[in-house]
N, C-alpha and C positions, 0 to 999 in steps of 0.2 A: 286475809291471805291464808289459804288452807295448807295443810301438811302435805298435799299432793306434790307441792314444789319442794319437798324436803331436801333434795340434793343441793339446792342453792339457798333456800329460805332459812335453813338452820344457822347459816352465817349470821342472820339478823338476830338470833336468839342470844348470841354471845354479847356480853357486856363489853362494849368497845372501850370504855374507860379502863376496865381491868386489864384488857389486852395491851393497851397503850402504855400503861404505867411502867413496866420494866424497861421499856425502850427509852421513855423520857427520863428515867433515873440515870441512864447512861450518858445523857447529853450534858456532861459537866461543863463544857465550854459555854453553855447557855442554859442555866437551870430553869429559867422561866419559859423555855421553848416548849411547844406542845405539837405532837404530830397532827392534832386536829387543825392546826393553823397551816399545815403544809399543803400547798396546792400542787398537784401533779397532773401530767397529761396521760390519759389512758388511751391506748389504741385497741380497737376491736375489729375482728374480721366478721363480716356479715355476708349473707347470700348475695352473690353478684347481681346487681340490678335493684336491690332493696336498700341501697345506702341511704336514700332520702327517708324511707320508712324507719330505718334504725335511728336516724338523726331526730326524727319527730318523737320517737319513743324516749330518747335520751332527754330531749327538751321537756317532755311531759312529765317524766318520772324523776329526773335529777335536776331539772332547771338549768341545764348546761347547753350551750351552743356547740354544735359539732362541725368539724371541718372534714370534708370528704376528700380522701386521698386521690392523687392522680392514678395510683394503682388501684384498679377497681376492686371492690369487695373489702374496703377498709375505711374506717372513720376514726377521728381523733377528737377527744373532748377533755376538758379540765374538770377536776373534782377536788374537794378537800377530803382528807383521809377518813373523816367521820362518815362519808358516804360510800366507803369501799364495799361494805356488805350489800348495799343497794345495787351496786354495779353488777353483782353476781345474779341478781334477780331479773335483769333485762332479758326479754324473751326473743329479741331479734338478733342477738350476737352469738357467734359460734365460739370464738376464742378471745381472751383478754390478755393484754400485756401493758406494762407501764413503760413509757417512753423515757429513755436515758437522754437522748438528744436527736433532733431531726435536722437534716441538712436539705434544704429545698433545691439548692443548685450546687451540688458537690462537683468540684473540678477534678476529674480523674487524670492522672498522668498518661502520657502516650504509651509508655512501655509497661509490660506486665509487672516487671520487677519493681519499678518505681511506684506503681499503683498499690501493690501489695505491701510495700514498705510503708507507704502513707497510712494504710489501714492499721498496720501494726503500731505505728506511732500514735494513732488516734486514741488507742485504748487509754493511754496515760493522761490524755487531755479531757476525757469525758467526765461530766458531773455525776458520778455514781451514787452520791450520798443519799439523796431523797428516794430515788428509785429502789435502792437496796433496802431502805426502811419500809417501803411499800411491800416489797417481796417478803420481808421478815414478818410484817403484820399479817399479810395474806396467808403465810404459812402457819402462823399462830391460830388464825381463824379456822383454817382447815383442820388442824389437829384438835382444836377444841370441839369442832363439829363431829369428828370421828369419835372422840371420847364421849360426847353427849349421846351419840347413837348407841355405843356399847353399854353405857349406863342404863339407857332405856330398855335395851334387850335383856340385861341382867335383871333389872327390876321386874320386867314382864315375866321372865322365866321363874323368878322367885315366887311371884304371886300365884302363878299357875300351879306350882308345886304345893304351895300352902293351901290353895283352894281344893286341890285334889285329896289332900290328907285330912280325913274327917276328925282326927284327934287334935288338930291345931285350932286354937281359938283366935279371936281377933287380936288379943293382946300380943300373942306370939308373932302374929303377922306384922304388927306394928314394930315389934322389936327387930324383926328381920329386915324390914324396910329401913329402919333407922341405922342398922349395921351397914347395909348397902350404901346408904347416904354418907355415913361417916367414912367408909372406905373410899368412896368416890372423891370426897373432899380432901382426903389425905393422900390421894394418888399424886406422885410427883408429876409436874408438868414443866413446860418451858420456863416458867417463872423461876424455878430453882436453878435451872441452867443459866438464866440471866444473872442471878445473884452470884453464882460462882465466878462470873467474869468481872466482878467489880474490882478485884485486886489488879487485874491486868489493866483495867481502865485507868487506874491511878498512875500507872507507869506510862501508858500511851496517851498523851494529851494532844488532841488535834487542834491546830490553829484555826483561825477564822476562815482561811482559804482551803480547808480540808477537802480532799477529793473523795472522801468516803472510804478509802481503802483501810486505814488504821481503825476507824470507828467500826466498820463492818466486821473486821477480824476480831475486834473486841466483843461484839455482840454474839458472834457465832462460836467463839472459843478457838484455842489453838493448842498445839502439842505441849506447850509449857505448862498448861493447866493440869496435865495428867497427874502430876505429883499430888495435887490437892484432892483428887478423887479418892473415895473410899476403896479399900481393897475389894476386888471382885467386880467393881463397876467398870464398864467399858470406857476406854480412853476417848476423849473428845476427838472426833474424826474430822479430817479436812473435808470441806464440801466437795462434792462431785458435780461436774457441770458438762454441758455441751453447747456448741454454737451451731445454730441452724441458719443458713443463708438462703433467702428467697430472692432470686435475681430475675429481672425482666428487662429486655433491651438488647439490641444487636450491635451496639457501639462499644461494648466492653472488651478489653483485652484479656480478661480472666474469666474463669468459670466459677460457679457457685461453690464447688468443692475447694478451689484455690482460695477464695475469700474466707470460707469457714475455717480452713486449716490454718492459715496465717493469722487471722484475727483471733482464733481460738488459742493459738500458741502464745500470743501476746497477753491475752486474758489470764492464761495459766501462769505465766511469768509474773504478772502484776499482782495477782491475788494469791498465788501459791495454791490454787485449787487443783483438784485431780480430774483429768478428763475421763469421762465415761459416756459412751454414746447411748446406752440403754437405761442404766440405773442411776440417773442423775438427780441432783437436788435443785440445781439452777439451770434454766435454759435461757441462754443469751440469744437474742434474735438480731439478725443483720438483714434488713430488708432493703433491697436495691432495685429501684425502678427508674431506668434511664439515669438521670442526674439527681434523683431524689434518693437520699440515704437516711434510713431510720434505724437507730440502735435501741433495742428494748429488752425487757426481761419478762418472760412468760408468767402469767398469773393463773393459768388453767392448765391442768395436765391432759385433759381430753375435752373435746368440743362440748359446749353446753347444750347442743341440740339433742344429746342423748339423755333426755330427762323424762320422757313419757313412755317410750316404746320398749317393751321387754320381749315381744314376739314379732320378729321381722319377717317380711315377705320379700319377693324378688325385686319389688320397686317401691319399697317404703320411703315415703317422703320425709325429709329432714324437718324436725319440729320448728326450727327457725324459719324455714321457707314457708311452712304451713301458717305460722304466725303472720308473716308478711302478707300472704294472700288474704287471710281473714281481716287484717287491719285495712286492706284496700277497700273492702266492702262496708266499712264503718258500721259494725253491728250495734243495734240499739236494744235497750231492755225489752224483753218479751218477744224478740224476733225468733222465728222458727228458721233454723239454719240446717241445711242438709248437705251431705256429700253422697251423691248417688252412686259413685264409684270409689268407695272409701278405702278399699284394700284393707290394710291393718288398722285403719282408723286414725291415722296421724292427724289429719285436719280436724275432725270432730272432737278428738280428745284434747288437742291444743285449744280448741274453741271453748270446750266445757271448762277447762282449767282457767282460762283468762277472762272469759265472758260468761260467768255462771248465771247471769240474769237472763240469758237466752236459752232456748231449748235446741239441742243438737241431735241429729239422727245420722247414723253411719249405716250405709247400705251398700251391698255388692251382690253380684250374681254368683260369685264363687263361694261355695260353702266353706272351703278351707280359709279363705280370707275373712269371712264373717267370724269364724271360730277364733282366728288370731286377734281380730278386733275385740271380741268378747273377753279374751284372755288379757289383753292390754287394759281393758276397762276394769277387770277384776284386780289387776295389779295396782291400779290407781286407787281403787277402793280400799285395798289393804294399807296403802300408804296414808290414806285419809282416815284410817281407823283411829279412834280415840284410844290413847295408850292406857288410860285409867279404866274406862268402862268397857272397852272392847267392842263398842258399837261404831258404826260408820255413818257419816253424815250423808253419804251419797253424792253423786254428781249428776247434772241435768243432761243425760245422754242415753240413747238407746241404739241398739244395733239390730239390723234385720236383713234377711236375704230377699232380694227382689230382682226384677228385670228392669234395666235402665230405660228401656223403650216402652214399658208398660207398668208404671209406678202405681202402687196401691195408695195413692194420696188424692185428696179432693182437689178439684180445679181451683186455682188461685188461693191455695192454702199455705204457701211457703213464701217467706220474706227474702231469704238469701240462699243461693246455691254456690258452693265452693268445692271444686273438685280437680283432681289431677287426671286428665283424660289419657287413654292409652296412646302411647307414642307409636305403636305398631312395630316395636322392636322386641323387647322381652315379652310383652303381652300383646296378643292380637297381631295384626299385620297392616301394612299401608293400604293394601287392597281392601280389607274389611272396613277400614276407616271411612272410605268413600260412601259407604252405606250407613255406618254407625253414627258418624258425626251429625248428618242432617236429622236422623231420627232422634238423637239425643237432644239437640237444640229444640226440636218441635215439642218433645215431651216436657222438657224443662220449661218452655214457654207456657205450657198448659197449667202446670202446678204453681208457677210463680205469679205473685200478685201484680196485676197490670198497674203501671204508673209508678209504683214504689219498689217493686222487686228488682233485685240485681243479682248478677252472677259473676264469679271470678273463676276463670277456667285456664288451666295450665296445659300446654301441649307443645310438642316439638314438631308435629306434623302441621306446620303453618300453612302450607299450600292447600291441603285438604280442608282445614278449618276455615280459611278465608273464602273458599268456594262455597262451603256450607252456609257460612254466615251471610254471604251475598244474597242467598235465597230467602233469608229470614229478616230482611231489613224492616219489614212491617211489624215484626215482633220484638226484635232486639236492636238496640242502639249502642254502637261500640263507643266506649269511652277511651281512656288512654291505655297504652300497651307498655308493659314492663318486660324488658329483655333480660333473661336470666340464664345462668349456667347451671345445668342440672347434670351432675356426673360427667362433665366434659361435653355435654350436648347443648347446643345453642337453642334454647326454647323461649317461649313467650307466655306471659300471663296477660290475659285479656279481661278487662273490666267491661261488663255489659250491663245496660240498664233496660228494664222491661218497659216497652211502650204501652200505651193505653189500649191498644187493640186487643181484643180477646181472641184467644186461640180456640179453634174448633174442638168441641168435646167429642171423644170417640165412644164414650160409654158413661153410664151413670155410676155413682159411687155411694155405697151404703144407703 
């Protein structure tokens, strides 16, 4: 796995045993317990329509079976905590959260007041213990990742300075590196904060039926510990939180804001946390879909799809959706995969990251889009740069400006075509699509290998695409269709297989 995926992969570099140790030391009610033995349910939001694809990835990479939620765009799966860092490396998920409790058939009261009162009372009955441990561990991992990046930056800056100074010899450079390393090892981290809470842990002893409230307050610290802090150090602060309610269904007597307000008030009273809608530490999720109610705690601050793209265009595709489209075509080693209308290169970049044994080409007719794609590739190369030698291993991808209807590629030279076709809204027009789509399909059939070639095409202009495809039945055989939500638009992803019939050549190549 390359450093290209640094935003999520650095989590794997953390020694999980070291991270778990301070927490396990606090479990005095059961000294032999280990967070590795705790199995929790993780919820993940995924691109709508690609739930099965995400479930397949979870099964392949984590060995866990997934349950697809009735509320589209969500899956649930169980893991042990030793696999938490691996969850962050999933390519098909947008956001992650740990399930506190799920109610598949929650009975709402008839009146708004009674329903909201039930939600308030529910807070005290929920099993918060293990989910809060997951949140704490996840926070430790993220902070260690941030510190790891800062150390690398400091080390790189130090080496550059020493290399530029001709009077510094190798011995001085090693001394400087050792000093940096010692400083990094002596930097206070969460482990010291955990040790400061041991006195309070002796006072607050949770029984076997602990709901997690006292134990979590012990782990995070409280105002009574301020007297133990050294002079000048900031007092332990009460955690800040917010409740986010996502509600779907027309038979509820309350709004999302009503549920978030009252449920959040009960959480605040129960844990004595401070409400903050913007600068929060903990985000409690309340997902309501008809009679399905799921309470969770967020594990991601922003969507994981923001992993590859640094230069965005007007219609940049989400990396998670790009991954789902690529997975549909089942890339094989040595396959040549092109995106003839790549825009900023989201699909080829995702492909080169996840399927490095294939060769990927990003092409577009817009010079500005090609420039953005090239910049995104350069950004990935920098992330992939070896921290010690300063060299880059490179990635199997090229970008080129071309005309989709007149591609500079040999006939039958491409294995897979994956692209996001113009919807005719922000780019192009519905009227132009009636000429563009047939021409695209014809040129794609020419360059795609007969019999084995395949194409995965995304479009919202389904009527125009269906008409164009009906004229190409001798060249393209339609497989299954995945219905997706793209920025609120109802779109479709078509899996096409190239027939054995050869397309007519318009010209010779090279």
